[in-house]
C-alpha positions as CSV (number, residue, x, y, z in Angstrom):
1,M,46.6,52.8,114.5
2,T,43.7,51.9,116.7
3,P,43.7,54.0,119.9
4,P,43.1,52.5,123.3
5,A,39.9,53.0,125.3
6,T,39.3,56.6,126.4
7,T,40.6,57.3,129.9
8,E,39.9,60.1,132.4
9,L,42.6,61.8,134.5
10,A,42.6,65.1,136.3
11,G,39.4,66.0,134.6
12,F,40.6,65.4,131.1
13,T,39.4,62.7,128.8
14,H,42.4,61.5,127.0
15,H,44.3,58.7,125.2
16,W,47.7,57.4,126.4
17,I,49.7,55.3,124.0
18,P,53.0,54.1,125.6
19,R,56.0,52.9,123.7
20,E,58.5,50.6,125.3
21,G,61.8,52.3,125.9
22,A,60.4,55.7,124.9
23,T,62.6,58.7,125.8
24,R,60.0,61.3,124.7
25,T,56.3,61.9,125.3
26,L,54.4,63.9,122.7
27,L,51.5,65.9,124.3
28,L,49.0,66.3,121.5
29,L,46.7,69.3,121.7
30,H,44.0,69.5,119.1
31,G,42.4,72.6,117.6
32,T,38.8,73.8,117.9
33,G,36.4,71.0,117.1
34,G,39.0,68.3,117.5
35,N,39.3,65.6,120.1
36,E,41.7,63.2,121.7
37,T,42.1,61.2,118.5
38,D,42.7,64.0,116.0
39,L,46.5,64.3,116.3
40,L,47.4,60.7,117.0
41,S,48.4,60.0,113.5
42,L,50.5,63.2,113.4
43,G,52.3,62.1,116.6
44,E,53.0,58.7,115.2
45,M,54.6,60.3,112.1
46,L,56.6,62.8,114.1
47,D,58.1,60.2,116.4
48,P,57.0,56.6,116.2
49,A,59.2,55.8,119.2
50,A,57.5,58.4,121.5
51,N,54.7,57.9,124.0
52,L,51.6,59.8,122.9
53,L,49.4,61.6,125.4
54,S,46.4,63.3,123.9
55,P,43.7,65.1,126.0
56,R,40.4,66.5,124.9
57,G,39.7,70.2,125.6
58,Q,37.3,70.8,128.5
59,V,35.4,73.6,126.9
60,L,32.6,73.3,124.3
61,E,31.9,76.0,121.8
62,H,28.6,75.2,119.9
63,G,29.4,71.5,120.7
64,M,33.0,71.8,119.5
65,P,35.8,71.0,122.1
66,R,38.3,73.7,122.9
67,F,41.0,74.1,125.5
68,F,39.7,77.5,126.7
69,R,36.9,79.9,125.9
70,R,37.0,82.8,123.4
71,L,34.7,85.8,123.2
72,A,35.1,86.1,119.4
73,E,37.5,85.0,116.7
74,G,40.9,85.9,118.0
75,V,39.5,87.4,121.2
76,F,40.2,85.2,124.2
77,D,38.4,85.0,127.6
78,L,41.5,85.6,129.7
79,D,40.0,84.6,133.0
80,D,39.0,81.3,131.5
81,L,42.4,81.0,129.9
82,R,44.1,81.3,133.3
83,I,41.9,78.6,134.8
84,R,42.3,76.2,131.9
85,T,46.0,76.7,131.8
86,E,46.3,75.7,135.4
87,A,44.1,72.7,134.7
88,L,46.2,71.5,131.8
89,A,49.4,72.0,133.9
90,A,47.9,69.9,136.6
91,F,47.0,67.2,134.1
92,I,50.5,67.1,132.8
93,S,51.9,66.7,136.3
94,E,49.4,64.0,137.2
95,A,49.9,62.2,133.9
96,S,53.7,62.3,134.5
97,A,53.3,60.6,137.9
98,H,50.6,58.2,136.7
99,Y,52.2,57.0,133.5
100,G,55.8,57.3,134.6
101,F,57.4,59.8,132.2
102,A,59.6,62.8,133.1
103,I,58.0,66.2,132.5
104,D,61.1,67.6,131.0
105,T,61.0,64.9,128.3
106,A,57.5,65.9,127.2
107,V,57.0,68.0,124.0
108,A,53.7,69.6,123.2
109,V,52.4,69.3,119.7
110,G,49.6,71.8,119.5
111,F,47.5,73.0,116.6
112,S,45.7,76.3,116.6
113,N,43.7,76.4,119.9
114,G,46.0,73.6,121.1
115,A,49.1,75.6,120.2
116,N,47.7,78.6,122.1
117,I,47.1,76.7,125.3
118,A,50.6,75.2,125.1
119,A,52.1,78.7,124.8
120,S,50.0,79.8,127.7
121,V,51.3,76.9,129.9
122,M,54.9,77.8,128.9
123,L,54.3,81.5,129.9
124,Q,52.2,80.8,133.1
125,R,53.4,77.4,134.3
126,P,56.8,76.9,132.7
127,E,57.7,74.1,135.0
128,A,54.9,72.0,133.5
129,L,56.1,72.2,129.8
130,H,59.6,72.6,128.6
131,A,59.2,72.2,124.8
132,G,56.6,72.7,122.2
133,I,55.8,72.5,118.5
134,L,53.2,75.3,118.0
135,L,51.3,75.0,114.8
136,R,49.4,78.2,113.7
137,A,49.8,79.7,117.2
138,M,48.6,83.1,118.3
139,L,49.9,85.0,121.3
140,P,47.4,83.9,124.0
141,F,48.0,86.9,126.3
142,E,50.6,89.6,127.1
143,P,52.3,88.6,130.3
144,S,53.1,91.3,132.8
145,A,56.4,89.6,133.5
146,L,58.3,86.9,131.7
147,P,59.3,83.6,133.4
148,D,62.8,82.1,133.2
149,L,62.6,80.1,130.0
150,R,66.3,79.3,129.5
151,A,65.6,75.5,129.8
152,H,62.8,75.7,127.2
153,R,62.6,75.4,123.4
154,A,59.9,76.0,120.9
155,L,59.2,75.6,117.2
156,L,56.6,77.9,115.7
157,L,55.2,76.8,112.4
158,S,53.1,79.6,110.8
159,S,51.8,80.7,107.5
160,A,51.8,84.3,106.1
161,N,48.6,83.3,104.2
162,D,46.8,82.2,107.4
163,P,43.3,83.8,107.3
164,I,42.9,83.3,111.1
165,V,46.3,84.2,112.5
166,P,47.8,87.6,111.7
167,V,51.5,87.5,110.9
168,A,52.3,89.8,113.9
169,Q,50.9,87.2,116.3
170,P,53.5,84.4,116.0
171,E,56.2,87.0,115.6
172,R,55.2,88.5,119.0
173,L,55.0,85.1,120.6
174,A,58.4,84.2,119.4
175,E,59.8,87.5,120.6
176,L,58.4,87.0,124.1
177,L,59.6,83.4,124.4
178,R,63.1,84.5,123.3
179,S,63.1,87.4,125.8
180,G,62.5,84.8,128.5
181,G,65.5,82.9,127.3
182,A,63.9,80.1,125.3
183,D,65.5,78.6,122.2
184,V,62.9,79.6,119.6
185,T,62.6,78.7,115.9
186,L,60.0,80.5,113.8
187,E,59.4,79.0,110.4
188,W,57.0,80.2,107.7
189,V,55.4,77.5,105.6
190,P,53.1,77.7,102.6
191,G,49.4,77.2,102.8
192,G,46.9,78.7,105.3
193,H,45.5,77.5,108.6
194,Q,45.6,73.9,107.5
195,L,48.6,71.6,108.2
196,T,50.9,70.7,105.3
197,R,53.7,68.3,104.5
198,A,56.1,71.2,105.2
199,D,54.9,71.3,108.8
200,L,55.7,67.6,109.2
201,T,59.2,68.0,107.7
202,H,60.1,71.0,109.8
203,A,58.8,69.4,113.0
204,Q,60.6,66.1,112.3
205,Q,63.9,68.0,111.7
206,W,63.4,70.0,114.9
207,L,62.7,67.0,117.0
208,A,65.9,65.3,115.6
209,R,68.0,68.2,116.9
210,P,70.2,67.1,119.9
């Protein structure tokens, strides 16, 4: 698949690949060091009939794009996280108006840092993101209060052998999302921090649910 020319919207360099008659838009959020092309093939495999919207993170860490800053491995800059969460929520809203898709039909597909920013949007700006496939996610922050997430759903795909994400992190994230009322599925897959065939299979099955 050859992506279209890179586009700028709401401060995000991104790719937009429309599908005629699409009823779903996949918001593809890369991990550290990725860019707007990284997850296009994954999105195509997950749902070839969906629109694909893939932004590049606005932060650079030693030249590698990310969606928000961190102070160390697993230690996030919470002030920057809040700012970048607001920016991504604004991007989703502008993209919805610009490209003509309904926000409640968008599903985030985030890997690692991309999964963490998707979780942050759900917890801080739930009106901007109603569903997400969170691959190797950590809990981005502990909210002081939970939003109403009864219209939300999430699939967390994690690995007990992940050297970066402790097992307690996706478990706590799933617990918080459920406490807000979200429909949450947490699946443990083999492997480590890399994506596997099992991730694709679980994600496809989850997307096929009514």
